C-alpha positions in Angstrom: -5.3 2.8 -15.7 -6.0 0.3 -18.8 -4.8 -3.3 -19.0 -5.6 -5.6 -22.4 -6.0 -9.0 -22.1 -6.8 -11.9 -23.9 -9.1 -14.8 -23.4 -7.4 -18.1 -22.3 -9.1 -21.7 -22.8 -6.3 -24.1 -21.6 -5.4 -24.4 -17.6 -2.8 -26.3 -15.6 0.7 -26.6 -14.9 1.8 -27.5 -18.9 -0.9 -24.7 -20.2 0.7 -22.1 -18.0 4.1 -23.1 -18.7 4.3 -22.7 -22.3 2.1 -19.0 -21.9 4.7 -18.0 -19.9 7.5 -19.4 -22.2 5.3 -17.3 -25.0 5.8 -14.2 -23.1 2.6 -14.4 -21.6 1.1 -14.5 -18.0 -1.9 -16.6 -17.1 -4.6 -14.6 -14.8 -8.3 -14.9 -13.8 -11.0 -12.3 -13.4 -13.6 -13.1 -10.6 -16.5 -12.0 -8.7 -19.8 -9.7 -9.5 -21.7 -12.7 -9.2 -20.1 -13.8 -12.2 -18.0 -17.0 -13.5 -14.6 -16.4 -12.8 -13.0 -16.2 -16.4 -9.5 -17.6 -17.6 -7.1 -14.7 -19.1 -3.9 -14.1 -20.3 -1.7 -10.8 -20.0 1.4 -9.9 -22.2 4.1 -10.3 -19.1 6.4 -7.0 -19.9 3.6 -5.1 -20.0 2.4 -6.4 -16.6 5.9 -6.8 -15.2 6.2 -2.9 -16.0 2.7 -2.2 -14.9 3.2 -4.3 -11.4 6.3 -1.6 -10.8 3.2 1.2 -10.4 2.0 2.4 -7.1 -1.1 3.1 -8.7 -1.6 -0.2 -10.4 -1.8 -1.7 -7.4 -4.8 0.9 -5.4 -6.8 2.0 -8.4 -9.6 0.9 -10.2 -8.4 -0.8 -13.4 -10.1 -1.1 -16.7 -10.0 -4.6 -17.9 -10.3 -4.9 -21.3 -11.1 -8.6 -22.9 -11.5 -8.6 -26.4 -14.6 -6.3 -27.7 -15.7 -6.0 -23.7 -14.0 -4.1 -20.7 -15.0 -3.7 -17.0 -13.6 -2.5 -13.9 -11.6 -4.4 -11.6 -9.1 -4.4 -8.9 -6.1 -6.1 -8.5 -6.4 -8.7 -5.5 -3.3 -11.0 -6.0 0.0 -11.7 -7.9 2.2 -14.4 -7.6 6.4 -14.1 -8.3 8.9 -16.3 -9.3 10.7 -16.9 -6.1 14.3 -15.4 -7.7 13.4 -14.9 -11.5 11.8 -11.5 -12.8 8.5 -13.3 -13.8 5.0 -12.7 -13.0 3.8 -16.3 -12.7 -0.3 -15.6 -12.3 -2.3 -12.3 -11.5 -5.9 -12.3 -9.8 -8.3 -9.7 -10.5 -11.4 -9.1 -9.0 -14.6 -7.5 -10.5 -15.9 -4.2 -9.7 -19.9 -3.5 -8.5 -20.3 0.1 -8.6 -23.5 -0.5 -6.0 -21.3 -2.3 -3.6 -18.6 -1.2 -1.2 -15.3 -2.7 -1.4 -12.0 -3.0 0.9 -8.7 -1.9 -0.3 -5.2 -1.4 0.7 -4.7 2.4 -0.2 -0.9 3.4 0.1 -0.2 6.7 2.3 1.9 9.7 1.5 4.1 11.4 3.8 4.2 15.1 3.4 6.7 17.7 4.9 8.2 15.2 7.3 11.9 16.7 6.7 10.3 20.0 7.9 8.3 18.3 10.9 8.8 20.3 14.0 10.2 16.8 15.4 12.8 16.6 12.7 13.4 20.0 12.5 13.4 21.4 16.0 14.5 18.3 17.6 16.3 16.0 15.7 13.8 13.2 16.1 13.3 10.3 13.6 10.2 9.6 12.1 9.6 5.8 12.4 6.9 4.6 9.9 4.8 1.5 11.5 2.6 1.8 8.4 2.8 2.9 4.8 -1.0 1.9 3.9 -4.6 1.9 5.3 -7.2 -0.5 4.8 -10.1 1.0 4.0 -13.8 0.5 2.8 -16.0 2.9 0.5 -17.8 2.6 -2.9 -15.8 2.0 -6.0 -15.9 5.6 -7.3 -14.8 6.8 -4.2 -11.6 5.0 -4.0 -8.7 7.2 -3.3 -5.7 6.3 -5.1 -3.4 7.3 -2.0 -3.6 9.4 1.0 -1.6 12.3 2.3 -0.6 12.9 5.6 0.9 16.0 6.6 3.7 15.9 9.6 4.9 19.6 9.9 3.3 19.6 12.9 4.3 16.7 14.3 6.5 17.0 17.6 8.6 14.7 19.5 7.2 12.2 21.4 3.9 12.3 19.4 2.7 9.3 17.4 0.0 9.5 14.7 -2.8 6.8 14.8 -5.1 5.7 12.2 -8.4 7.4 13.6 -6.4 10.4 13.4 -6.1 10.1 9.4 -8.6 12.8 8.0 -10.1 10.4 5.1 -11.9 11.7 1.9 -15.6 12.2 1.6 -16.8 8.3 1.7 -14.1 6.6 2.9 -14.0 4.6 5.9 -11.6 3.0 7.7 -11.7 -1.1 8.6 -13.7 -1.9 11.3 -10.3 -3.5 12.7 -8.4 -0.5 12.7 -11.2 1.7 14.1 -10.9 -0.9 17.2 -7.1 -1.1 17.4 -6.3 2.1 16.1 -2.6 1.2 15.8 0.0 3.5 15.3 1.1 4.6 11.9 4.1 7.0 12.5 5.9 8.4 15.6 8.6 10.6 16.4 11.4 9.9 18.5 14.5 10.9 19.3 17.7 8.2 18.5 18.8 6.2 21.2 22.3 7.4 20.8 21.6 10.9 20.7 19.5 10.4 24.0 22.3 8.4 25.7 25.0 11.3 24.2 22.7 13.9 25.7 22.4 12.2 29.1 26.0 11.6 29.3 26.3 15.6 28.1 24.6 16.3 31.3 25.9 14.2 33.9 29.2 16.1 32.7 28.5 19.1 32.9 27.2 18.6 35.9 28.1 19.6 39.7 29.8 16.5 41.8 28.1 16.0 45.2 29.9 17.7 48.0 32.0 15.3 50.2 31.0 14.6 54.0 
């Protein structure tokens, strides 16, 4: 994905306010052993780009004048209540150095999973993204998890995920191995089932 930016020479609250009034968004690009560079973006373009999942998880081509460079989106500041992007941070990418990035999870076959189809369970998403480390060329746009064989009472943990080649979990996820999704029977359904079982049972004999 490509984003077009323009050099920005002025900084400070007043300069940023004038930019925003002109339909621009102040931004910065840094990293890769180079000096940070102040840039500006077309607000409407960046506002709509930020709605796309891939814009947050993919390597972007940042074009500034006659040059372009690979970058990652690192931070976005929004107005507290107006639909405005106040500031954007990009990080330059070195193709030879590993990066770490949160990658979205796409859950497949949820409606036909064994837990849902056979037992009426609910699949609870504890995590919707995984933080991974890899070389830029190996960064996945998303990671798919097939839940078709997931049964009631089962949980899928971080280390259960089959990662693309060259991609590894961040060390803290390897150590903690948190739950990503679990299949449980809703409390109301479980209580109703227990009540039905009690009603259908024989009363104890009187002494």
